[in-house]
N, CA and C atoms as a LAMMPS dump frame, in Angstrom:
ITEM: TIMESTEP
0
ITEM: NUMBER OF ATOMS
381
ITEM: BOX BOUNDS ff ff ff
-5.0000000000000000e+02 5.0000000000000000e+02
-5.0000000000000000e+02 5.0000000000000000e+02
-5.0000000000000000e+02 5.0000000000000000e+02
ITEM: ATOMS id mol type element x y z
1 1 1 N -230.344 176.613 113.712
2 1 2 C -230.546 175.969 114.985
3 1 3 C -231.835 176.531 115.599
4 2 1 N -232.668 175.645 116.132
5 2 2 C -233.947 176.077 116.693
6 2 3 C -233.761 176.729 118.058
7 3 1 N -234.777 177.457 118.485
8 3 2 C -234.726 178.103 119.794
9 3 3 C -234.666 177.068 120.916
10 4 1 N -235.32 175.943 120.71
11 4 2 C -235.294 174.873 121.71
12 4 3 C -233.881 174.308 121.847
13 5 1 N -233.225 174.089 120.708
14 5 2 C -231.846 173.591 120.747
15 5 3 C -230.922 174.597 121.427
16 6 1 N -231.092 175.874 121.093
17 6 2 C -230.274 176.91 121.725
18 6 3 C -230.515 176.962 123.233
19 7 1 N -231.768 176.829 123.632
20 7 2 C -232.092 176.836 125.061
21 7 3 C -231.463 175.639 125.767
22 8 1 N -231.463 174.499 125.11
23 8 2 C -230.847 173.301 125.675
24 8 3 C -229.343 173.507 125.836
25 9 1 N -228.695 174.048 124.805
26 9 2 C -227.254 174.312 124.89
27 9 3 C -226.958 175.352 125.971
28 10 1 N -227.798 176.375 126.075
29 10 2 C -227.595 177.401 127.108
30 10 3 C -227.674 176.781 128.496
31 11 1 N -228.616 175.878 128.689
32 11 2 C -228.763 175.206 129.983
33 11 3 C -227.53 174.344 130.299
34 12 1 N -227.06 173.6 129.309
35 12 2 C -225.862 172.768 129.494
36 12 3 C -224.658 173.647 129.831
37 13 1 N -224.513 174.755 129.118
38 13 2 C -223.384 175.654 129.347
39 13 3 C -223.47 176.326 130.716
40 14 1 N -224.662 176.695 131.138
41 14 2 C -224.815 177.305 132.459
42 14 3 C -224.516 176.304 133.565
43 15 1 N -224.873 175.048 133.356
44 15 2 C -224.55 173.998 134.326
45 15 3 C -223.04 173.816 134.414
46 16 1 N -222.372 173.807 133.259
47 16 2 C -220.915 173.683 133.231
48 16 3 C -220.268 174.888 133.902
49 17 1 N -220.811 176.061 133.671
50 17 2 C -220.291 177.286 134.272
51 17 3 C -220.387 177.215 135.802
52 18 1 N -221.509 176.732 136.319
53 18 2 C -221.685 176.591 137.768
54 18 3 C -220.708 175.567 138.333
55 19 1 N -220.515 174.476 137.607
56 19 2 C -219.564 173.438 138.033
57 19 3 C -218.147 174.008 138.114
58 20 1 N -217.758 174.782 137.115
59 20 2 C -216.421 175.373 137.098
60 20 3 C -216.255 176.426 138.192
61 21 1 N -217.329 177.125 138.524
62 21 2 C -217.265 178.108 139.61
63 21 3 C -217.01 177.411 140.94
64 22 1 N -217.596 176.241 141.134
65 22 2 C -217.35 175.482 142.365
66 22 3 C -215.91 174.989 142.411
67 23 1 N -215.379 174.555 141.278
68 23 2 C -214.002 174.066 141.216
69 23 3 C -212.993 175.178 141.478
70 24 1 N -213.371 176.386 141.151
71 24 2 C -212.486 177.533 141.308
72 24 3 C -212.076 177.736 142.764
73 25 1 N -212.868 177.216 143.664
74 25 2 C -212.575 177.359 145.082
75 25 3 C -211.407 176.47 145.505
76 26 1 N -210.924 175.619 144.622
77 26 2 C -209.884 174.663 144.959
78 26 3 C -208.472 175.213 144.871
79 27 1 N -208.253 176.434 145.294
80 27 2 C -206.925 177.026 145.25
81 27 3 C -206.005 176.474 146.333
82 28 1 N -206.541 175.689 147.245
83 28 2 C -205.724 175.11 148.309
84 28 3 C -204.625 174.221 147.746
85 29 1 N -204.855 173.641 146.583
86 29 2 C -203.893 172.727 145.984
87 29 3 C -202.591 173.378 145.562
88 30 1 N -202.572 174.719 145.463
89 30 2 C -201.338 175.383 145.047
90 30 3 C -200.605 176.015 146.229
91 31 1 N -201.067 175.743 147.436
92 31 2 C -200.38 176.268 148.616
93 31 3 C -198.966 175.704 148.68
94 32 1 N -198.04 176.55 149.048
95 32 2 C -196.647 176.123 149.141
96 32 3 C -196.416 175.508 150.516
97 33 1 N -196.045 174.245 150.49
98 33 2 C -195.757 173.532 151.726
99 33 3 C -194.271 173.21 151.752
100 34 1 N -193.701 173.274 152.913
101 34 2 C -192.274 172.99 153.068
102 34 3 C -192.087 171.751 153.931
103 35 1 N -191.001 171.058 153.651
104 35 2 C -190.659 169.872 154.413
105 35 3 C -189.14 169.744 154.462
106 36 1 N -188.665 169.182 155.548
107 36 2 C -187.219 168.946 155.67
108 36 3 C -186.79 167.768 154.797
109 37 1 N -187.717 166.897 154.486
110 37 2 C -187.434 165.716 153.683
111 37 3 C -187.464 166.09 152.194
112 38 1 N -186.383 165.85 151.493
113 38 2 C -186.276 166.219 150.077
114 38 3 C -187.306 165.492 149.217
115 39 1 N -187.566 164.218 149.51
116 39 2 C -188.543 163.461 148.734
117 39 3 C -189.952 164.025 148.937
118 40 1 N -190.271 164.343 150.163
119 40 2 C -191.584 164.923 150.452
120 40 3 C -191.713 166.298 149.794
121 41 1 N -190.654 167.068 149.805
122 41 2 C -190.638 168.384 149.158
123 41 3 C -190.91 168.237 147.655
124 42 1 N -190.298 167.242 147.035
125 42 2 C -190.512 166.984 145.609
126 42 3 C -191.964 166.575 145.343
127 43 1 N -192.548 165.793 146.24
128 43 2 C -193.952 165.393 146.09
129 43 3 C -194.87 166.606 146.199
130 44 1 N -194.588 167.504 147.14
131 44 2 C -195.377 168.735 147.273
132 44 3 C -195.297 169.57 145.997
133 45 1 N -194.08 169.675 145.452
134 45 2 C -193.888 170.462 144.234
135 45 3 C -194.664 169.855 143.071
136 46 1 N -194.598 168.55 142.927
137 46 2 C -195.31 167.862 141.847
138 46 3 C -196.827 168.049 141.995
139 47 1 N -197.336 167.903 143.212
140 47 2 C -198.773 168.078 143.462
141 47 3 C -199.197 169.513 143.15
142 48 1 N -198.354 170.475 143.507
143 48 2 C -198.653 171.886 143.237
144 48 3 C -198.684 172.139 141.734
145 49 1 N -197.729 171.573 140.996
146 49 2 C -197.701 171.752 139.543
147 49 3 C -198.928 171.136 138.882
148 50 1 N -199.37 169.992 139.358
149 50 2 C -200.597 169.377 138.837
150 50 3 C -201.808 170.253 139.12
151 51 1 N -201.873 170.813 140.325
152 51 2 C -202.994 171.678 140.691
153 51 3 C -203.018 172.93 139.818
154 52 1 N -201.852 173.499 139.546
155 52 2 C -201.781 174.691 138.692
156 52 3 C -202.209 174.364 137.27
157 53 1 N -201.766 173.227 136.741
158 53 2 C -202.171 172.812 135.394
159 53 3 C -203.676 172.617 135.32
160 54 1 N -204.247 172.034 136.353
161 54 2 C -205.691 171.816 136.396
162 54 3 C -206.436 173.149 136.444
163 55 1 N -205.953 174.086 137.25
164 55 2 C -206.579 175.405 137.318
165 55 3 C -206.492 176.13 135.978
166 56 1 N -205.359 176.009 135.298
167 56 2 C -205.21 176.632 133.978
168 56 3 C -206.197 176.043 132.973
169 57 1 N -206.332 174.723 132.99
170 57 2 C -207.26 174.056 132.069
171 57 3 C -208.7 174.479 132.375
172 58 1 N -209.056 174.483 133.665
173 58 2 C -210.411 174.878 134.059
174 58 3 C -210.697 176.332 133.694
175 59 1 N -209.686 177.176 133.815
176 59 2 C -209.847 178.586 133.462
177 59 3 C -210.104 178.749 131.963
178 60 1 N -209.392 178.001 131.148
179 60 2 C -209.595 178.064 129.691
180 60 3 C -210.994 177.576 129.322
181 61 1 N -211.443 176.51 129.963
182 61 2 C -212.794 175.995 129.691
183 61 3 C -213.831 177.012 130.156
184 62 1 N -213.594 177.637 131.317
185 62 2 C -214.538 178.644 131.832
186 62 3 C -214.69 179.797 130.844
187 63 1 N -213.559 180.281 130.297
188 63 2 C -213.626 181.36 129.303
189 63 3 C -214.374 180.905 128.054
190 64 1 N -214.124 179.668 127.608
191 64 2 C -214.793 179.147 126.416
192 64 3 C -216.3 179.008 126.65
193 65 1 N -216.695 178.58 127.842
194 65 2 C -218.12 178.456 128.182
195 65 3 C -218.774 179.834 128.186
196 66 1 N -218.104 180.817 128.803
197 66 2 C -218.659 182.171 128.84
198 66 3 C -218.802 182.742 127.427
199 67 1 N -217.818 182.482 126.591
200 67 2 C -217.884 182.972 125.221
201 67 3 C -218.998 182.276 124.447
202 68 1 N -219.191 180.982 124.686
203 68 2 C -220.279 180.25 124.019
204 68 3 C -221.632 180.833 124.42
205 69 1 N -221.791 181.188 125.697
206 69 2 C -223.049 181.805 126.146
207 69 3 C -223.255 183.163 125.467
208 70 1 N -222.179 183.914 125.301
209 70 2 C -222.271 185.197 124.585
210 70 3 C -222.697 184.953 123.139
211 71 1 N -222.125 183.911 122.512
212 71 2 C -222.474 183.599 121.111
213 71 3 C -223.933 183.149 120.987
214 72 1 N -224.461 182.478 122.013
215 72 2 C -225.88 182.11 121.983
216 72 3 C -226.723 183.37 121.965
217 73 1 N -226.37 184.323 122.808
218 73 2 C -227.157 185.556 122.912
219 73 3 C -227.023 186.46 121.689
220 74 1 N -225.861 186.427 121.022
221 74 2 C -225.728 187.297 119.845
222 74 3 C -226.055 186.59 118.525
223 75 1 N -226.46 185.312 118.628
224 75 2 C -226.923 184.599 117.444
225 75 3 C -225.845 183.941 116.598
226 76 1 N -224.624 183.864 117.094
227 76 2 C -223.552 183.26 116.311
228 76 3 C -223.177 181.856 116.784
229 77 1 N -223.853 181.356 117.801
230 77 2 C -223.543 180.029 118.331
231 77 3 C -223.827 178.965 117.27
232 78 1 N -222.936 177.999 117.178
233 78 2 C -223.118 176.896 116.227
234 78 3 C -222.378 177.099 114.923
235 79 1 N -221.81 178.306 114.747
236 79 2 C -221.01 178.583 113.561
237 79 3 C -219.553 178.688 113.983
238 80 1 N -218.67 178.131 113.195
239 80 2 C -217.232 178.197 113.467
240 80 3 C -216.786 179.656 113.421
241 81 1 N -216.053 180.085 114.437
242 81 2 C -215.622 181.48 114.491
243 81 3 C -214.517 181.785 113.479
244 82 1 N -213.918 180.754 112.918
245 82 2 C -212.863 180.993 111.933
246 82 3 C -213.4 180.981 110.5
247 83 1 N -214.043 179.893 110.116
248 83 2 C -214.476 179.76 108.718
249 83 3 C -215.951 180.101 108.508
250 84 1 N -216.732 180.131 109.588
251 84 2 C -218.144 180.471 109.474
252 84 3 C -219.061 179.306 109.148
253 85 1 N -218.504 178.133 108.852
254 85 2 C -219.327 176.958 108.583
255 85 3 C -220.006 176.487 109.867
256 86 1 N -221.095 175.751 109.689
257 86 2 C -221.79 175.206 110.853
258 86 3 C -220.926 174.165 111.548
259 87 1 N -220.963 174.187 112.881
260 87 2 C -220.302 173.156 113.676
261 87 3 C -221.297 172.007 113.767
262 88 1 N -220.836 170.794 113.566
263 88 2 C -221.76 169.653 113.543
264 88 3 C -222.477 169.505 114.886
265 89 1 N -223.762 169.128 114.842
266 89 2 C -224.52 168.926 116.079
267 89 3 C -223.859 167.892 116.996
268 90 1 N -223.243 166.898 116.403
269 90 2 C -222.558 165.876 117.191
270 90 3 C -221.384 166.47 117.973
271 91 1 N -220.63 167.342 117.308
272 91 2 C -219.503 168.01 117.982
273 91 3 C -220.011 168.941 119.081
274 92 1 N -221.051 169.709 118.793
275 92 2 C -221.617 170.6 119.806
276 92 3 C -222.189 169.811 120.988
277 93 1 N -222.729 168.635 120.703
278 93 2 C -223.241 167.798 121.784
279 93 3 C -222.132 167.317 122.706
280 94 1 N -220.958 167.076 122.138
281 94 2 C -219.822 166.592 122.934
282 94 3 C -219.1 167.734 123.639
283 95 1 N -218.904 168.838 122.923
284 95 2 C -218.162 169.977 123.469
285 95 3 C -218.929 171.256 123.094
286 96 1 N -219.994 171.578 123.835
287 96 2 C -220.845 172.7 123.435
288 96 3 C -220.156 174.069 123.481
289 97 1 N -219.023 174.169 124.138
290 97 2 C -218.313 175.448 124.213
291 97 3 C -217.266 175.612 123.118
292 98 1 N -217.192 174.667 122.201
293 98 2 C -216.176 174.767 121.15
294 98 3 C -216.471 175.937 120.212
295 99 1 N -215.438 176.706 119.857
296 99 2 C -215.649 177.788 118.895
297 99 3 C -215.388 177.366 117.454
298 100 1 N -214.864 176.138 117.252
299 100 2 C -214.423 175.719 115.928
300 100 3 C -215.151 174.479 115.416
301 101 1 N -215.281 174.41 114.092
302 101 2 C -215.686 173.162 113.454
303 101 3 C -214.501 172.2 113.581
304 102 1 N -214.692 170.958 113.263
305 102 2 C -213.634 169.96 113.45
306 102 3 C -212.408 170.269 112.6
307 103 1 N -212.616 170.727 111.376
308 103 2 C -211.484 171.026 110.478
309 103 3 C -210.627 172.166 111.032
310 104 1 N -211.259 173.245 111.503
311 104 2 C -210.502 174.373 112.056
312 104 3 C -209.885 174.009 113.411
313 105 1 N -210.56 173.147 114.179
314 105 2 C -209.988 172.708 115.452
315 105 3 C -208.701 171.922 115.212
316 106 1 N -208.719 171.066 114.204
317 106 2 C -207.505 170.307 113.876
318 106 3 C -206.376 171.252 113.479
319 107 1 N -206.696 172.297 112.708
320 107 2 C -205.675 173.276 112.317
321 107 3 C -205.168 174.03 113.544
322 108 1 N -206.067 174.381 114.458
323 108 2 C -205.664 175.07 115.69
324 108 3 C -204.768 174.176 116.538
325 109 1 N -205.107 172.895 116.62
326 109 2 C -204.3 171.947 117.395
327 109 3 C -202.896 171.809 116.817
328 110 1 N -202.773 172.01 115.516
329 110 2 C -201.459 171.947 114.872
330 110 3 C -200.727 173.291 114.953
331 111 1 N -201.37 174.28 115.597
332 111 2 C -200.718 175.573 115.812
333 111 3 C -200.918 176.591 114.722
334 112 1 N -201.952 176.433 113.922
335 112 2 C -202.211 177.393 112.848
336 112 3 C -202.457 178.79 113.43
337 113 1 N -201.584 179.721 113.103
338 113 2 C -201.706 181.091 113.608
339 113 3 C -202.988 181.758 113.114
340 114 1 N -203.354 181.522 111.86
341 114 2 C -204.561 182.152 111.312
342 114 3 C -205.787 181.733 112.092
343 115 1 N -205.892 180.455 112.406
344 115 2 C -207.058 179.956 113.133
345 115 3 C -207.055 180.484 114.561
346 116 1 N -205.913 180.427 115.206
347 116 2 C -205.825 180.868 116.598
348 116 3 C -206.095 182.358 116.743
349 117 1 N -205.702 183.163 115.764
350 117 2 C -205.956 184.601 115.822
351 117 3 C -207.448 184.912 115.764
352 118 1 N -208.238 184.025 115.182
353 118 2 C -209.669 184.286 115.075
354 118 3 C -210.381 184.213 116.418
355 119 1 N -209.732 183.66 117.426
356 119 2 C -210.378 183.608 118.742
357 119 3 C -209.693 184.471 119.789
358 120 1 N -208.511 184.973 119.524
359 120 2 C -207.746 185.672 120.55
360 120 3 C -208.55 186.728 121.287
361 121 1 N -208.972 187.76 120.596
362 121 2 C -209.6 188.879 121.272
363 121 3 C -210.941 188.542 121.913
364 122 1 N -211.911 187.98 121.186
365 122 2 C -213.203 187.69 121.832
366 122 3 C -213.07 186.678 122.966
367 123 1 N -212.182 185.719 122.82
368 123 2 C -212.016 184.671 123.836
369 123 3 C -211.525 185.276 125.135
370 124 1 N -210.538 186.152 125.07
371 124 2 C -209.998 186.725 126.292
372 124 3 C -210.906 187.799 126.862
373 125 1 N -211.697 188.452 126.018
374 125 2 C -212.663 189.416 126.52
375 125 3 C -213.79 188.741 127.275
376 126 1 N -214.077 187.476 126.946
377 126 2 C -215.159 186.736 127.606
378 126 3 C -214.834 186.462 129.066
379 127 1 N -213.566 186.432 129.412
380 127 2 C -213.156 186.163 130.795
381 127 3 C -213.416 187.391 131.6
């Protein structure tokens, strides 16, 4: 991967990182609200659960973006962290923070312990 391509990916990742930092301020959605009306109470609970799921998803993406930036700086960006093969430019263009090639991502999605273990420690250290 050329230095220009790496710089472009770094810029995209930094933009995504800034976007996620702004979203992080949205903790108001998980505030516990009470109501005497049971239906309204259920709606509050559902809205809170959606907000928590969204925060969890954003947090996972934030960690993946931070780890991708670390991989750019240490020279490992663009290689699958599990098998070491190159991640296709098309995949990186769509999801620049991905740590896996498409084949390993499919295995991870199916719950492959071997694939998932390859990201555990560095992924959580990036947060």
